[in-house]
Every structure is written in C-alpha cells, then in structure tokens.
C-alpha positions as CSV (number, residue, x, y, z in Angstrom):
1,M,14.9,-1.5,5.0
2,A,13.2,-4.5,6.5
3,K,11.6,-7.8,5.3
4,V,7.8,-7.6,6.0
5,E,5.6,-10.6,6.3
6,F,1.8,-10.8,6.6
7,R,1.1,-14.4,7.9
8,H,-2.5,-15.3,7.7
9,V,-3.5,-11.7,8.7
10,V,-7.3,-11.2,9.2
11,K,-9.0,-7.9,9.9
12,R,-12.6,-7.5,11.0
13,F,-14.7,-4.5,11.9
14,G,-17.4,-5.9,14.0
15,D,-19.0,-8.6,11.8
16,V,-17.6,-7.4,8.6
17,E,-14.4,-9.3,7.6
18,V,-12.4,-6.8,5.5
19,I,-9.1,-9.0,5.1
20,P,-9.9,-12.7,5.3
21,D,-6.4,-14.2,5.1
22,L,-3.5,-12.1,3.8
23,N,-0.3,-14.0,3.1
24,L,2.4,-11.7,1.7
25,T,6.2,-11.4,2.0
26,I,8.0,-8.2,1.0
27,E,11.6,-8.8,0.8
28,D,14.1,-6.2,2.0
29,G,14.4,-3.3,-0.6
30,E,11.6,-4.6,-2.7
31,F,8.9,-2.3,-4.1
32,V,5.4,-3.6,-4.0
33,A,2.1,-2.1,-5.1
34,L,-1.4,-3.3,-3.9
35,L,-4.0,-3.1,-6.6
36,G,-7.6,-3.8,-6.4
37,P,-11.2,-2.5,-6.4
38,S,-12.4,-0.2,-3.7
39,G,-13.1,-1.9,-0.4
40,C,-10.8,-4.9,-1.1
41,G,-8.5,-4.1,1.8
42,K,-5.6,-2.3,0.3
43,S,-5.6,0.7,2.7
44,T,-6.5,-1.5,5.7
45,S,-3.5,-3.6,4.9
46,L,-1.3,-0.5,4.9
47,F,-2.8,0.7,8.1
48,I,-2.1,-2.7,9.8
49,L,1.6,-2.3,8.5
50,A,1.9,1.1,10.0
51,G,0.3,0.1,13.3
52,I,-2.8,2.3,13.0
53,Y,-5.0,-0.8,13.0
54,L,-4.2,-4.0,14.8
55,P,-4.9,-7.3,13.0
56,S,-7.8,-9.3,14.3
57,G,-5.8,-12.5,13.6
58,G,-2.5,-13.6,12.2
59,E,0.9,-12.1,12.4
60,L,2.7,-9.2,11.0
61,L,6.5,-9.5,11.1
62,F,9.4,-7.2,10.5
63,D,12.6,-9.1,9.8
64,G,11.2,-12.2,11.6
65,R,9.9,-10.4,14.6
66,V,6.2,-10.3,15.3
67,V,5.1,-6.7,15.7
68,N,1.4,-7.0,16.2
69,E,1.5,-5.3,19.6
70,V,4.1,-2.8,18.7
71,E,2.7,0.7,18.7
72,A,2.6,2.8,15.6
73,K,5.1,5.2,16.9
74,D,7.7,2.5,17.6
75,R,7.3,0.7,14.2
76,N,9.5,3.0,12.2
77,V,6.9,3.0,9.3
78,G,6.1,6.2,7.4
79,I,2.7,6.6,5.8
80,V,1.5,9.1,3.2
81,F,-2.2,9.6,3.2
82,Q,-4.1,10.5,0.1
83,S,-5.0,13.8,1.5
84,Y,-1.3,14.5,2.4
85,A,-2.4,15.7,6.0
86,L,0.0,18.7,5.9
87,Y,-0.2,21.3,8.7
88,P,-1.2,24.6,6.9
89,H,0.3,26.8,9.7
90,M,3.7,25.1,9.4
91,T,6.5,25.5,6.8
92,V,7.4,22.5,4.7
93,R,10.6,22.1,6.9
94,D,8.4,22.0,10.1
95,N,5.9,19.6,8.3
96,V,8.7,17.1,7.6
97,L,10.4,17.6,11.0
98,F,7.1,17.1,12.9
99,P,7.1,13.2,13.3
100,L,10.7,13.3,14.3
101,R,9.8,15.3,17.4
102,F,8.2,12.1,18.8
103,K,11.4,10.2,18.2
104,R,13.2,12.6,20.5
105,M,16.2,12.6,18.2
106,P,18.9,15.4,18.3
107,R,18.0,18.3,16.2
108,E,21.1,18.1,14.0
109,E,20.2,14.5,13.0
110,A,16.5,15.6,12.5
111,L,17.6,18.4,10.2
112,A,19.9,16.1,8.3
113,R,17.0,13.7,7.7
114,V,14.8,16.5,6.5
115,A,17.5,17.6,4.1
116,A,18.1,14.1,2.8
117,A,14.5,13.4,2.4
118,G,13.8,16.8,0.8
119,N,16.7,16.3,-1.7
120,L,15.4,12.8,-2.6
121,V,11.9,14.0,-3.6
122,Q,13.1,17.4,-5.0
123,V,11.5,19.9,-2.5
124,T,14.7,21.3,-1.0
125,E,13.9,24.8,-2.6
126,L,10.5,24.7,-0.9
127,L,11.5,24.2,2.7
128,D,10.5,27.7,3.9
129,R,7.1,27.8,2.2
130,R,3.8,26.8,3.6
131,P,1.6,24.1,2.1
132,G,-1.0,26.8,0.8
133,E,1.9,28.1,-1.4
134,L,2.5,24.7,-3.1
135,S,0.9,22.9,-6.0
136,G,-0.8,19.5,-5.4
137,G,2.3,17.7,-6.7
138,Q,4.6,19.6,-4.5
139,Q,2.2,18.9,-1.4
140,Q,2.4,15.2,-2.3
141,R,6.2,15.2,-2.4
142,V,6.3,17.0,0.9
143,A,4.1,14.2,2.4
144,L,6.4,11.6,1.0
145,A,9.5,13.5,2.3
146,R,7.8,13.5,5.9
147,A,7.3,9.7,5.7
148,L,10.9,9.1,4.5
149,A,12.5,11.4,7.0
150,R,10.6,9.5,9.8
151,S,11.3,6.0,8.5
152,R,14.3,4.5,6.8
153,S,13.0,1.0,6.8
154,C,9.5,1.2,5.4
155,C,7.2,3.6,3.8
156,S,3.5,3.0,2.9
157,S,1.2,5.1,0.9
158,T,-2.5,5.4,0.2
159,S,-1.6,8.0,-2.6
160,R,-0.8,8.0,-6.2
161,F,2.6,9.1,-7.4
162,P,3.4,10.5,-10.9
163,I,5.8,8.4,-13.0
164,S,8.6,11.1,-12.5
165,M,8.7,10.2,-8.8
166,R,9.0,6.4,-9.2
167,H,12.6,5.4,-9.6
168,S,15.0,3.0,-7.9
169,G,18.2,4.1,-6.5
C-alpha cells in the first residue's frame, strides 16, 4: 500500500472547474469512500489518482513523491469502472492477466497474482469462463480481481460493491 496525498489539486475542463481545491490524505492501508452528488468530482478525483487525467493544478503524491507527470501505466494503481470493462472474448483468467502484460512480468508471477486476486474476491472457480457466462456480481468481482492483480498498492473504483465484498483483512 501507499500513502496518497492530494495537495490543492484542481481540475478544469476548459472553463469549467470540476475540482476547485482538493486536499485529502489517505494513509497507508486506510479505506476511504468518496460520497457526493453527481458531478461533484468523485470519479474525476479517482481518474487523477489513476493517472487517466492530469490535475490542472496542485500536487498528487504517493509516499511523499509527486506523481503528477507519472504515466498511468507506471503508477501501480488499479481501477474498476462501473461498466466493469471486461473483454467478452477472453476468459476470466485472461481478463485478469491482461493488464499484467504491460508490466512485462514473468508469467509465473502473473499467474500467481491472478490466483491470489481470484481467491481474495472468490472467483477462482470462474477462471475458465467468459464474461457472458457470469452474473453481474461475478463480473464485478472479476473487474476487482483485475485491479487487485495489477496493483498491490492502490485500487480505486467507480463502482458499488455489495456488503459481502467489503471486509478488512
């Protein structure tokens, strides 16, 4: 895990200021939920965290290091989209493995991460199925497994998780 700090982070899209001044510290191992009405900047904040969007101002730090210019692929942040973004032609195993290809990690290590993430979110028995063969809840857990396999330090979500999936450990 990592300590994450938003220091006076601002995000603008043209003339529209979506995030005026975000100051937030998330301690290592802490669980945080962003709550608010539609359009208040929750998803935009997560996209900045993941490196999908760059902040228009301020600093984003991981363990005291400014990461504003660090590319998304190098941030070690997994993200679960509300639509899950699973590839229908791939098995669950291949969907979870997919982002690990870009890390160029040894296959044995990648498969071990898939197994660990699959076990954590209880999808181990689904690894040979395709997304179309899964329920919505199972698809959601596969998307979470993909984010967890990719990143051991941080995982952000624009999705809702059932109470049974929310536990510390």
